[in-house]
C-alpha positions as CSV (number, residue, x, y, z in Angstrom):
1,X,46.4,-23.4,13.0
2,X,48.0,-22.8,16.3
3,X,45.3,-22.4,18.8
4,X,46.8,-19.5,20.2
5,X,46.3,-17.8,16.9
6,X,42.6,-18.5,16.4
7,X,40.4,-15.5,16.8
8,X,37.7,-17.5,18.4
9,X,40.0,-18.8,21.2
10,X,41.1,-15.2,21.9
11,X,37.3,-14.3,22.3
12,X,36.9,-17.2,24.6
13,X,40.0,-16.5,26.6
14,X,38.7,-12.8,27.2
15,X,35.1,-14.1,28.3
16,X,36.2,-17.2,30.4
17,X,39.7,-16.2,31.5
18,X,41.4,-19.2,30.8
19,X,43.0,-20.5,27.5
20,X,41.6,-23.0,25.1
21,X,43.6,-26.3,25.0
22,X,41.4,-28.2,22.6
23,X,38.3,-28.1,20.6
24,X,35.9,-30.7,19.2
25,X,32.9,-30.4,16.8
26,X,29.5,-30.1,18.2
27,X,26.4,-30.1,16.1
28,X,24.7,-26.7,15.7
29,X,22.6,-26.6,12.7
30,X,21.4,-23.8,10.5
31,X,24.6,-22.5,9.1
32,X,26.3,-22.3,12.6
33,X,29.5,-23.8,13.8
34,X,29.4,-25.7,17.2
35,X,32.5,-26.4,19.2
36,X,33.2,-28.0,22.6
37,X,36.0,-26.0,24.0
38,X,38.5,-27.6,26.7
39,X,40.2,-25.0,28.8
40,X,43.4,-24.9,30.6
41,X,41.6,-25.1,33.9
42,X,39.6,-28.2,33.0
43,X,36.4,-26.5,32.2
44,X,34.4,-27.4,29.3
45,X,31.9,-25.0,27.3
46,X,29.6,-25.5,24.4
47,X,30.1,-22.8,21.8
48,X,27.9,-21.7,19.0
49,X,29.4,-19.4,16.4
50,X,28.3,-17.7,13.3
51,X,31.0,-17.4,10.3
52,X,32.9,-14.2,10.3
53,X,31.7,-13.6,6.6
54,X,28.0,-14.3,7.2
55,X,25.5,-11.5,7.4
56,X,22.3,-13.5,7.6
57,X,20.8,-15.8,10.0
58,X,19.2,-15.4,13.7
59,X,21.0,-13.5,16.3
60,X,22.6,-16.1,18.9
61,X,22.1,-13.3,21.5
62,X,18.4,-14.1,21.3
63,X,19.0,-17.6,22.0
64,X,21.2,-17.1,24.9
65,X,18.3,-14.7,26.2
66,X,15.8,-17.5,26.0
67,X,18.1,-19.9,27.9
68,X,18.9,-17.3,30.6
69,X,15.2,-16.6,30.9
70,X,14.4,-20.3,31.3
71,X,17.0,-20.5,33.9
72,X,15.7,-17.5,35.7
73,X,12.0,-18.4,35.4
74,X,12.0,-22.1,36.2
75,X,14.0,-25.1,37.5
76,X,14.2,-26.6,34.0
77,X,18.0,-27.9,33.7
78,X,19.6,-25.6,31.0
79,X,23.1,-24.4,30.4
80,X,24.1,-21.4,31.9
81,X,25.0,-18.5,29.5
82,X,28.5,-16.8,29.8
83,X,28.1,-14.8,26.6
84,X,25.4,-14.2,24.2
85,X,26.2,-12.0,21.2
86,X,24.9,-11.6,17.7
87,X,27.5,-14.1,16.5
88,X,28.6,-15.9,19.4
89,X,27.0,-18.0,22.3
90,X,29.0,-19.5,25.1
91,X,27.3,-21.8,27.7
92,X,28.2,-24.6,29.9
93,X,28.5,-28.0,28.2
94,X,26.1,-30.4,29.6
95,X,27.9,-33.8,30.2
96,X,25.5,-36.4,28.3
97,X,26.0,-39.8,27.0
98,X,23.7,-39.5,24.0
99,X,21.7,-42.3,25.2
100,X,18.4,-43.4,24.3
101,X,15.3,-41.9,25.8
102,X,14.1,-44.9,27.8
103,X,10.8,-45.1,29.9
104,X,12.9,-44.0,33.0
105,X,14.0,-41.0,31.1
106,X,10.6,-40.2,29.9
107,X,9.2,-40.2,33.6
108,X,12.2,-38.0,34.6
109,X,11.4,-35.7,31.7
110,X,7.6,-35.6,32.6
111,X,8.3,-34.5,36.2
112,X,10.6,-31.4,34.7
113,X,8.0,-30.5,32.2
114,X,4.8,-30.8,34.4
115,X,6.6,-28.5,36.9
116,X,7.4,-26.1,34.1
117,X,3.8,-26.0,32.8
118,X,2.3,-26.0,36.4
119,X,3.3,-22.5,37.3
120,X,0.7,-20.1,36.3
121,X,1.8,-17.1,34.2
122,X,-0.1,-13.9,33.5
123,X,-0.7,-13.7,29.8
124,X,-0.1,-15.3,26.4
125,X,3.0,-14.3,24.4
126,X,6.2,-13.0,25.8
127,X,8.0,-9.9,26.6
128,X,9.8,-10.1,23.1
129,X,9.6,-12.1,19.9
130,X,11.5,-15.2,20.0
131,X,12.8,-17.9,17.5
132,X,11.9,-21.3,16.5
133,X,15.1,-22.8,15.0
134,X,16.1,-19.9,12.8
135,X,12.4,-18.6,12.3
136,X,10.7,-15.6,13.6
137,X,8.1,-16.4,16.3
138,X,6.0,-13.2,17.2
139,X,4.7,-13.1,20.8
140,X,2.4,-10.1,21.3
141,X,0.6,-10.1,24.7
142,X,-2.7,-11.7,24.7
143,X,-5.5,-12.6,27.3
144,X,-6.7,-15.5,25.1
145,X,-5.0,-18.5,23.8
146,X,-7.0,-19.7,20.8
147,X,-6.8,-16.3,18.9
148,X,-3.1,-16.3,19.8
149,X,-2.5,-19.7,18.4
150,X,-4.6,-19.1,15.5
151,X,-2.9,-15.5,14.3
152,X,0.5,-15.8,15.8
153,X,1.3,-19.5,15.3
154,X,-0.9,-21.3,12.8
155,X,-1.5,-18.5,10.4
156,X,1.6,-16.5,10.7
157,X,3.8,-19.7,9.9
158,X,1.4,-20.7,7.1
159,X,1.3,-17.2,5.7
160,X,5.3,-17.2,5.6
161,X,5.4,-20.7,3.9
162,X,3.0,-19.5,1.4
163,X,4.8,-16.2,0.5
164,X,8.2,-18.2,0.2
165,X,6.5,-20.7,-2.2
166,X,7.0,-23.7,0.1
167,X,3.1,-23.8,0.8
168,X,0.9,-24.3,-2.2
169,X,-2.1,-21.8,-2.5
170,X,-4.9,-24.5,-2.1
171,X,-3.5,-25.8,1.1
172,X,-3.1,-22.3,2.5
173,X,-6.7,-21.7,1.8
174,X,-7.7,-24.7,3.6
175,X,-5.4,-23.7,6.5
176,X,-7.3,-20.6,6.7
177,X,-10.7,-22.2,6.7
178,X,-9.5,-24.6,9.5
179,X,-8.5,-21.5,11.4
180,X,-11.8,-20.1,11.2
181,X,-13.3,-23.1,13.2
182,X,-10.5,-23.6,15.6
183,X,-13.0,-22.9,18.6
184,X,-15.0,-25.8,17.8
185,X,-11.9,-28.0,18.6
186,X,-9.5,-26.0,21.1
187,X,-10.1,-24.7,24.4
188,X,-8.6,-22.2,26.7
189,X,-6.1,-23.7,29.4
190,X,-6.6,-22.9,33.0
191,X,-3.7,-20.5,32.8
192,X,-0.8,-19.5,30.5
193,X,2.3,-21.5,30.9
194,X,6.0,-21.1,30.0
195,X,7.0,-23.7,27.4
196,X,10.3,-24.7,26.2
197,X,8.8,-24.5,22.7
198,X,11.0,-26.9,20.7
199,X,10.9,-30.1,22.6
200,X,12.2,-32.7,20.4
201,X,14.7,-35.6,20.7
202,X,17.5,-33.4,19.4
203,X,16.9,-31.1,22.3
204,X,16.9,-33.4,25.0
205,X,20.3,-34.5,26.7
206,X,20.3,-37.7,28.4
207,X,22.8,-39.5,30.9
208,X,21.9,-42.8,32.0
209,X,18.3,-43.0,32.9
210,X,18.1,-39.3,33.7
211,X,17.6,-36.1,32.1
212,X,20.9,-34.2,31.7
213,X,19.3,-30.9,30.3
214,X,17.2,-29.3,27.7
215,X,18.6,-26.9,25.0
216,X,17.7,-24.9,21.9
217,X,14.5,-23.4,23.4
218,X,11.9,-21.5,21.5
219,X,10.2,-20.0,24.6
220,X,6.9,-18.2,25.2
221,X,3.6,-18.3,27.3
222,X,1.3,-20.6,25.7
223,X,-0.9,-23.7,26.2
224,X,0.9,-26.7,27.3
225,X,-0.8,-28.8,24.9
226,X,1.1,-27.3,22.1
227,X,4.4,-28.4,23.9
228,X,3.1,-31.9,24.4
229,X,2.0,-32.5,21.0
230,X,5.3,-31.5,19.6
231,X,7.0,-34.3,21.8
232,X,5.0,-36.8,19.7
233,X,5.6,-35.6,16.3
234,X,9.1,-37.4,16.2
235,X,8.4,-39.9,18.8
236,X,10.5,-38.1,21.5
237,X,8.2,-39.2,24.2
238,X,5.5,-42.0,24.6
239,X,3.1,-43.5,26.9
240,X,5.6,-43.6,30.1
241,X,6.0,-39.7,29.6
242,X,2.5,-39.1,29.3
243,X,1.4,-41.2,32.2
244,X,3.8,-39.5,34.5
245,X,2.8,-36.1,33.2
246,X,-0.9,-36.8,33.6
247,X,-0.5,-38.0,37.2
248,X,0.6,-34.6,37.9
249,X,-1.2,-32.5,35.4
250,X,-4.2,-34.2,33.8
251,X,-5.2,-33.6,30.2
252,X,-8.9,-33.0,29.1
253,X,-10.2,-35.8,26.8
254,X,-9.3,-35.4,23.2
255,X,-6.0,-34.4,23.2
256,X,-4.5,-37.5,21.6
257,X,-7.5,-37.9,19.2
258,X,-7.7,-34.4,17.8
259,X,-6.2,-31.5,19.4
260,X,-2.6,-32.9,19.0
261,X,-2.9,-33.0,15.2
262,X,-4.0,-29.4,15.1
263,X,-1.2,-28.2,17.4
264,X,1.2,-30.2,15.2
265,X,0.5,-28.1,12.2
266,X,2.7,-25.5,13.7
267,X,6.0,-27.5,13.9
268,X,5.1,-29.1,10.6
269,X,4.7,-25.7,9.0
270,X,8.0,-24.8,10.6
271,X,9.6,-27.9,8.7
272,X,7.9,-27.1,5.5
273,X,9.6,-23.6,5.5
274,X,13.1,-25.2,6.4
275,X,12.8,-28.5,4.6
276,X,9.6,-28.8,2.3
277,X,9.2,-32.2,1.0
278,X,7.2,-34.6,2.8
279,X,6.2,-32.3,5.4
280,X,3.7,-30.6,2.9
281,X,1.9,-33.9,2.8
282,X,1.6,-33.8,6.4
283,X,-0.4,-30.6,6.4
284,X,-2.5,-32.3,3.6
285,X,-3.5,-35.5,6.0
286,X,-4.3,-33.3,8.8
287,X,-6.7,-30.8,6.9
288,X,-8.2,-34.2,5.4
289,X,-8.8,-35.6,9.0
290,X,-10.7,-32.5,9.9
291,X,-12.7,-32.3,6.8
292,X,-11.0,-29.4,5.0
C-alpha cells in the first residue's frame, strides 16, 4: 500500500504535522498493533493502534492518561504522549538498544524508583480506575493499605479468575482464607506512594548501562513493596537494584522472606487470567508456604 493512502498515516499527519516516510513493527501485545513511525522531518514516534474492526479490548486513552500522569506527578522517564484515543496512542519513541539489565542498569533504575516511591501521597487508590495489561484495576480511595490490597487487588483478581474458570474453586477458597489473615503478615507503609504498577523486564528500556525509559504503566497509589515484589517475579532486578534502593529507602525485615510472595499473588493472578497454565501452580505453592 502507498503510505499516502494508509488511513493510519493520515491520522498521524493530522496529529503530528508531518508525513510518515516509513513504518517498522513494534511489539504491542494484547491484540494491538505496534509501529515505529518515521516522519519526513526526522522525528520518530511509537504508535499503538487497535484494529479498525475490533470492538473489544481496553481503551488506549487510559494508557495515555497513565503515562501523562506519571510524567506530571514524577520525574520517571516515560514517553511524552501526543494523542490518546480509544483506538490510538501516539507517543515519543524512546531510543534503546534492547540491552541486558546489568548491575549498573539496576542501580540506575533503583535511583528512579526510590525517588518515585519516596514522595508521600495522600491516599491509596487513584483518581480513576486503571489497567494492568488489558485487565481492569479498581482504585477506590482508601486510608489503609492492607484492606485496599485485600479487597481491590488480591480478592478482586482472584474472584475474576474464578468466575472466568481460570482459578479452581478450592484455590479460590484458600485465597479467601489467606486474605482473612493478611494483617498477620502485612503492615501499613509510612505513606502511600505512586507506583508504576507493571515493572517487569519488558517495560524497562535500556541504553548502554542506563535506563532509557519505562513504559506500559498500571499506576495507582500503593505500598512500594508490591512494586518491588513484582520486579523479582521474572528476575527483572536482583541484588544490585535492592542494595541501591535500600540505601535510599530501607525495607522492613521480612520482605524477601515472606511479604514478597504474598504481594506476587496479585501479578500471578493477572497471569492466571491471561495465560493460565503453570501460573495456577504458582498460586498453589504460595498458599502451601503460608499453611493454607
